[in-house]
Z-matrix of the N, CA and C atoms (Angstrom, degrees):
N
C 1 1.451
C 2 1.528 1 109.75
N 3 1.309 2 116.20 1 135.38
C 4 1.449 3 121.37 2 -179.05
C 5 1.524 4 108.65 3 -98.72
N 6 1.360 5 117.29 4 124.39
C 7 1.454 6 118.27 5 179.15
C 8 1.531 7 110.41 6 -81.25
N 9 1.311 8 115.96 7 170.38
C 10 1.463 9 122.16 8 -172.88
C 11 1.535 10 113.96 9 -58.18
N 12 1.324 11 117.36 10 -41.74
C 13 1.468 12 119.39 11 -179.05
C 14 1.533 13 110.60 12 -69.06
N 15 1.330 14 117.31 13 -38.66
C 16 1.454 15 120.47 14 175.82
C 17 1.527 16 109.92 15 -64.62
N 18 1.320 17 116.28 16 -43.46
C 19 1.467 18 122.45 17 -178.89
C 20 1.531 19 109.76 18 -55.83
N 21 1.319 20 116.67 19 -45.30
C 22 1.465 21 121.60 20 -178.71
C 23 1.527 22 111.95 21 -63.47
N 24 1.305 23 117.36 22 -27.87
C 25 1.471 24 120.85 23 179.11
C 26 1.533 25 111.26 24 -86.47
N 27 1.325 26 117.37 25 -35.93
C 28 1.456 27 122.61 26 -176.77
C 29 1.530 28 112.08 27 -76.48
N 30 1.319 29 117.04 28 -41.34
C 31 1.469 30 120.98 29 -172.40
C 32 1.514 31 114.02 30 -55.83
N 33 1.340 32 120.82 31 -46.81
C 34 1.479 33 118.78 32 -179.43
C 35 1.534 34 112.40 33 -66.51
N 36 1.321 35 118.25 34 -29.74
C 37 1.463 36 120.69 35 177.79
C 38 1.514 37 109.83 36 -67.39
N 39 1.325 38 116.70 37 -47.67
C 40 1.465 39 121.65 38 179.17
C 41 1.519 40 109.46 39 -63.04
N 42 1.334 41 116.77 40 -44.03
C 43 1.469 42 121.69 41 -178.63
C 44 1.537 43 110.44 42 -57.37
N 45 1.332 44 117.49 43 -45.70
C 46 1.469 45 119.87 44 -178.46
C 47 1.520 46 111.21 45 -62.61
N 48 1.310 47 117.01 46 -44.68
C 49 1.463 48 120.74 47 -178.23
C 50 1.536 49 110.01 48 -63.66
N 51 1.320 50 117.88 49 -45.72
C 52 1.466 51 120.69 50 -178.40
C 53 1.516 52 110.44 51 -69.86
N 54 1.308 53 118.80 52 -39.15
C 55 1.478 54 120.12 53 176.52
C 56 1.517 55 111.41 54 -64.89
N 57 1.323 56 118.25 55 -38.75
C 58 1.463 57 120.97 56 176.64
C 59 1.520 58 110.96 57 -64.25
N 60 1.318 59 116.35 58 -38.78
C 61 1.479 60 122.35 59 179.01
C 62 1.527 61 109.71 60 -69.47
N 63 1.317 62 117.32 61 -50.57
C 64 1.464 63 125.14 62 176.89
C 65 1.522 64 113.80 63 43.45
N 66 1.346 65 116.64 64 66.61
C 67 1.453 66 118.19 65 177.73
C 68 1.524 67 110.39 66 -56.58
N 69 1.274 68 116.67 67 144.41
C 70 1.474 69 124.47 68 -176.65
C 71 1.519 70 112.41 69 71.15
N 72 1.350 71 118.34 70 -3.19
C 73 1.465 72 123.08 71 178.23
C 74 1.537 73 112.65 72 57.02
N 75 1.319 74 116.28 73 35.03
C 76 1.472 75 120.14 74 -177.85
C 77 1.510 76 112.62 75 -68.64
N 78 1.332 77 117.32 76 -42.20
C 79 1.469 78 119.56 77 178.79
C 80 1.527 79 109.72 78 -65.22
N 81 1.318 80 114.96 79 -40.49
C 82 1.459 81 120.60 80 178.38
C 83 1.535 82 111.40 81 -58.94
N 84 1.337 83 115.99 82 -32.33
C 85 1.471 84 121.04 83 -179.04
C 86 1.532 85 112.66 84 -89.31
N 87 1.339 86 117.13 85 5.21
C 88 1.452 87 120.45 86 175.22
C 89 1.519 88 116.82 87 102.29
N 90 1.340 89 117.26 88 10.80
C 91 1.458 90 119.65 89 177.44
C 92 1.533 91 109.26 90 -63.48
N 93 1.331 92 117.50 91 156.51
C 94 1.470 93 119.31 92 179.10
C 95 1.528 94 112.29 93 -64.37
N 96 1.329 95 115.96 94 153.01
C 97 1.465 96 122.47 95 -178.15
C 98 1.529 97 113.18 96 -57.79
N 99 1.318 98 117.58 97 -21.07
C 100 1.459 99 120.28 98 -178.83
C 101 1.530 100 112.83 99 -90.63
N 102 1.310 101 117.38 100 11.01
C 103 1.467 102 122.68 101 -176.74
C 104 1.526 103 113.02 102 -52.38
N 105 1.304 104 117.99 103 -41.28
C 106 1.457 105 121.82 104 -175.86
C 107 1.529 106 112.71 105 -102.69
N 108 1.326 107 118.71 106 13.23
C 109 1.466 108 121.27 107 -175.05
C 110 1.543 109 113.30 108 -56.82
N 111 1.309 110 117.01 109 -42.82
C 112 1.473 111 119.68 110 -177.95
C 113 1.523 112 109.87 111 -59.37
N 114 1.322 113 116.41 112 -47.50
C 115 1.463 114 120.52 113 -178.98
C 116 1.529 115 111.35 114 -69.81
N 117 1.327 116 117.64 115 -40.26
C 118 1.462 117 121.42 116 178.09
C 119 1.523 118 110.94 117 -59.09
N 120 1.316 119 116.96 118 -45.70
C 121 1.478 120 120.00 119 -178.78
C 122 1.527 121 110.84 120 -65.88
N 123 1.312 122 117.60 121 -35.34
C 124 1.466 123 119.74 122 176.52
C 125 1.524 124 111.19 123 -66.97
N 126 1.316 125 116.93 124 -39.34
C 127 1.469 126 120.89 125 177.96
C 128 1.534 127 109.06 126 -63.98
N 129 1.316 128 117.44 127 -46.03
C 130 1.479 129 120.99 128 179.10
C 131 1.531 130 109.83 129 -55.60
N 132 1.329 131 116.08 130 -41.10
C 133 1.463 132 120.30 131 -179.88
C 134 1.518 133 114.42 132 -66.88
N 135 1.344 134 116.79 133 -15.76
C 136 1.465 135 120.78 134 -178.27
C 137 1.535 136 112.50 135 -112.49
N 138 1.300 137 118.23 136 7.44
C 139 1.467 138 120.31 137 -178.05
C 140 1.529 139 110.86 138 -59.68
N 141 1.319 140 117.38 139 -28.73
C 142 1.463 141 119.73 140 179.14
C 143 1.532 142 112.28 141 -64.31
N 144 1.331 143 118.42 142 -12.26
C 145 1.462 144 122.86 143 176.73
C 146 1.537 145 112.36 144 -91.51
N 147 1.323 146 116.50 145 -4.25
C 148 1.473 147 120.58 146 -173.84
C 149 1.525 148 110.37 147 -96.39
N 150 1.325 149 114.92 148 111.50
C 151 1.463 150 121.69 149 177.08
C 152 1.525 151 111.87 150 -123.45
N 153 1.361 152 116.02 151 -2.77
C 154 1.457 153 121.33 152 -178.05
C 155 1.522 154 107.65 153 -158.14
N 156 1.317 155 117.91 154 160.98
C 157 1.474 156 120.89 155 178.52
C 158 1.534 157 112.93 156 -54.88
N 159 1.332 158 115.74 157 -36.71
C 160 1.470 159 119.70 158 178.91
C 161 1.513 160 112.40 159 -64.14
N 162 1.327 161 115.62 160 -34.57
C 163 1.463 162 119.68 161 177.64
C 164 1.524 163 110.82 162 -65.75
N 165 1.325 164 115.88 163 -42.04
C 166 1.464 165 121.15 164 178.77
C 167 1.522 166 110.12 165 -62.69
N 168 1.344 167 116.45 166 -43.86
C 169 1.466 168 120.65 167 178.18
C 170 1.519 169 110.44 168 -61.28
N 171 1.331 170 117.37 169 -40.39
C 172 1.471 171 120.78 170 -179.62
C 173 1.514 172 111.09 171 -65.14
N 174 1.314 173 117.59 172 -44.07
C 175 1.473 174 121.28 173 178.67
C 176 1.527 175 109.97 174 -60.80
N 177 1.311 176 116.66 175 -48.69
C 178 1.471 177 120.52 176 -179.59
C 179 1.525 178 109.75 177 -61.43
N 180 1.319 179 117.34 178 -45.39
C 181 1.464 180 121.92 179 179.94
C 182 1.521 181 111.13 180 -58.44
N 183 1.330 182 117.32 181 -48.37
C 184 1.459 183 120.99 182 -178.73
C 185 1.527 184 111.74 183 -60.87
N 186 1.310 185 116.40 184 -43.77
C 187 1.466 186 120.68 185 -176.02
C 188 1.529 187 110.97 186 -70.49
N 189 1.326 188 117.72 187 -46.48
C 190 1.469 189 119.54 188 -178.11
C 191 1.528 190 110.89 189 -72.76
N 192 1.335 191 119.17 190 -31.32
C 193 1.463 192 121.01 191 174.92
C 194 1.521 193 109.71 192 -65.01
N 195 1.321 194 116.26 193 -43.11
C 196 1.467 195 120.96 194 178.73
C 197 1.532 196 111.87 195 -63.73
N 198 1.323 197 116.16 196 -39.41
C 199 1.466 198 120.37 197 -178.26
C 200 1.528 199 113.25 198 -75.80
N 201 1.314 200 116.36 199 -31.99
C 202 1.455 201 120.06 200 -173.40
C 203 1.519 202 111.23 201 -123.34
N 204 1.299 203 117.35 202 -89.02
C 205 1.466 204 123.63 203 -179.57
C 206 1.516 205 108.70 204 -163.48
N 207 1.328 206 116.99 205 161.51
C 208 1.467 207 118.33 206 -176.72
C 209 1.525 208 113.92 207 -71.62
N 210 1.316 209 118.63 208 -25.55
C 211 1.457 210 120.50 209 -178.22
C 212 1.529 211 109.52 210 -65.02
N 213 1.326 212 115.74 211 122.06
C 214 1.453 213 120.18 212 178.06
C 215 1.513 214 114.32 213 89.40
N 216 1.326 215 116.70 214 -7.35
C 217 1.464 216 120.12 215 -178.65
C 218 1.530 217 112.56 216 -124.76
N 219 1.331 218 117.09 217 22.46
C 220 1.446 219 119.76 218 174.14
C 221 1.521 220 110.01 219 -65.63
N 222 1.310 221 116.41 220 166.72
C 223 1.468 222 119.21 221 -177.65
C 224 1.526 223 111.30 222 -59.85
N 225 1.333 224 117.90 223 -37.87
C 226 1.461 225 120.19 224 177.93
C 227 1.528 226 110.89 225 -67.04
N 228 1.343 227 116.32 226 -38.13
C 229 1.477 228 120.70 227 178.33
C 230 1.526 229 110.89 228 -63.00
N 231 1.311 230 116.47 229 -29.62
C 232 1.474 231 121.28 230 -176.96
C 233 1.513 232 112.96 231 -98.50
N 234 1.342 233 117.55 232 8.03
C 235 1.464 234 121.07 233 -175.98
C 236 1.534 235 111.89 234 -60.88
N 237 1.317 236 117.74 235 -44.42
C 238 1.482 237 119.32 236 -177.24
C 239 1.514 238 111.00 237 -66.81
N 240 1.316 239 117.69 238 -47.02
C 241 1.471 240 119.37 239 179.86
C 242 1.537 241 109.97 240 -67.42
N 243 1.325 242 116.89 241 -29.78
C 244 1.462 243 120.72 242 175.36
C 245 1.526 244 110.84 243 -64.45
N 246 1.345 245 116.63 244 -42.91
C 247 1.480 246 119.98 245 176.85
C 248 1.525 247 110.36 246 -62.68
N 249 1.320 248 116.96 247 -40.96
C 250 1.466 249 120.43 248 -179.56
C 251 1.529 250 110.56 249 -65.79
N 252 1.336 251 116.25 250 -42.92
C 253 1.459 252 118.33 251 179.30
C 254 1.523 253 110.68 252 -65.57
N 255 1.318 254 117.48 253 -45.56
C 256 1.449 255 120.38 254 178.55
C 257 1.523 256 111.25 255 -57.80
N 258 1.325 257 116.00 256 -47.03
C 259 1.470 258 120.58 257 179.57
C 260 1.509 259 112.67 258 -60.59
N 261 1.337 260 116.54 259 -43.32
C 262 1.465 261 120.84 260 -179.71
C 263 1.526 262 110.84 261 -65.31
N 264 1.317 263 117.35 262 -42.93
C 265 1.463 264 120.72 263 178.77
C 266 1.519 265 111.05 264 -67.11
N 267 1.307 266 116.42 265 -40.88
C 268 1.472 267 120.75 266 178.51
C 269 1.519 268 110.64 267 -64.04
N 270 1.345 269 116.88 268 -47.06
C 271 1.472 270 121.36 269 179.31
C 272 1.519 271 111.87 270 -59.49
N 273 1.321 272 116.03 271 -33.37
C 274 1.478 273 120.78 272 179.88
C 275 1.541 274 112.08 273 -84.67
N 276 1.324 275 117.03 274 -1.38
C 277 1.463 276 120.78 275 179.90
C 278 1.522 277 113.63 276 69.33
N 279 1.339 278 116.55 277 31.16
C 280 1.454 279 121.02 278 -172.64
C 281 1.531 280 115.04 279 -103.61
N 282 1.322 281 117.30 280 -2.00
C 283 1.452 282 119.60 281 179.72
C 284 1.512 283 110.21 282 -133.19
N 285 1.289 284 114.42 283 155.39
C 286 1.467 285 119.48 284 173.13
C 287 1.524 286 107.06 285 -92.64
N 288 1.277 287 115.85 286 148.65
C 289 1.447 288 121.25 287 -176.01
C 290 1.532 289 108.77 288 -108.16
N 291 1.337 290 114.64 289 132.08
C 292 1.466 291 119.64 290 178.60
C 293 1.516 292 110.04 291 -62.81
N 294 1.294 293 115.19 292 142.98
C 295 1.484 294 119.60 293 -179.48
C 296 1.492 295 110.31 294 -105.07
């Protein structure tokens, strides 16, 4: 469970990674900035499950598959954005790393 102070630190990191990724290029085409909020908030709620880039890819894959469809959002499809999310969270000191 992520407490409120952690949430406030994690959410902008997740938001930047997902906005940079922008599946379907909706933001690029002028969609509102809150386009991915539902998925971003779900990812934030699962950051405690992320201990490796593969974990981040799995979380993103599960959430985007649930929101849209499995095509294009398999764990392999989300591997790059998973690495970016893991790296951003690690750099910000927001995740624990598996030993």
